[in-house]
N, C-alpha and C positions, 0 to 999 in steps of 0.2 A: 445513714449516706445520703440519701434521697432528701433529707430535709437539707442539708447543704448543697444538694446539686441545686436546689428550689431557691436557696436563697443566692448563690453566686448567679441564679438568671433571673436575680431582680423579683421574686416571689416573696412575700413578706410572710414567712410562717415563724410559728415560734422553737425555739430549742428547748425540746422536751430532756430533765435530765431523771434519773430514777435514784431513788434513796435505796438504803442496805434493805427494809421493810417492803420493796418493791411497791412503793406510791412513788407517784409523777409529779413534776412542779413544774413550772417554767418561771423566767426572772426578767421583772420590768423595769426599767432603770427612770423613776419619775425626776422631775426637777430638783425635788428633795431627799431621794434617797435609791436605793435599789430594792425590790419589794418581790417575795416568793410568791405565786401564785399556783396554791395547789390544786391536780387535776381530776377530777374524777372521772372515769369512762363514762357511764351513765349520763350525766350532764347532758352533751351535747343531744343523745336520739330521746329525753325527754324533752329539752325544750321542742325538736320539731315537730314530736307528737303532742304536743302541747297546744303548737299554733296548729298543726292539721285538727284537733280535739274541736278547738274552738273556733275555729273557723276564721283565723286571724289572718286577713290576707298582707301578701306584702307584694310589695311594689312591685312592678314589671323591671324599674330600673335596678331591684334588689338581684333579678332572676337573672338578669342579663350579665351582670359584674359577677353574679357564682359562674355562669357557664362560662365566660371568658377565664375567670381563673383558673377553671375545671379542666377547659382546652390548654392553657398555659403551662399547666402541670403534666398534662396527656402528653405533649410535645415534649416537654424537658427531658421527659419520663425515657419515651421511647427514643430518642436523640440520644442519649446515656445509654440505653440497653438496660433502664432498670423495668423492673415488674413491680405491682402491686396489687393488693383485692384493689 
């Protein structure tokens, strides 16, 4: 439900679909067709851990964009009385 609220409020988040065996995927349309992208819950956490462990610096522009996006997500959620962790 929250993904649909975000999308209708201009926040481009992917739609995730659940298979019968409890795996998740999203789909993305490229010029030559539609592709399924399988998702693993661990991946984002490992990626950010790697950034922190290897002291990879991300630009202040990246953090500014992320802060802006999180702020918009929070506002949309609050205005629609949606709670999420």
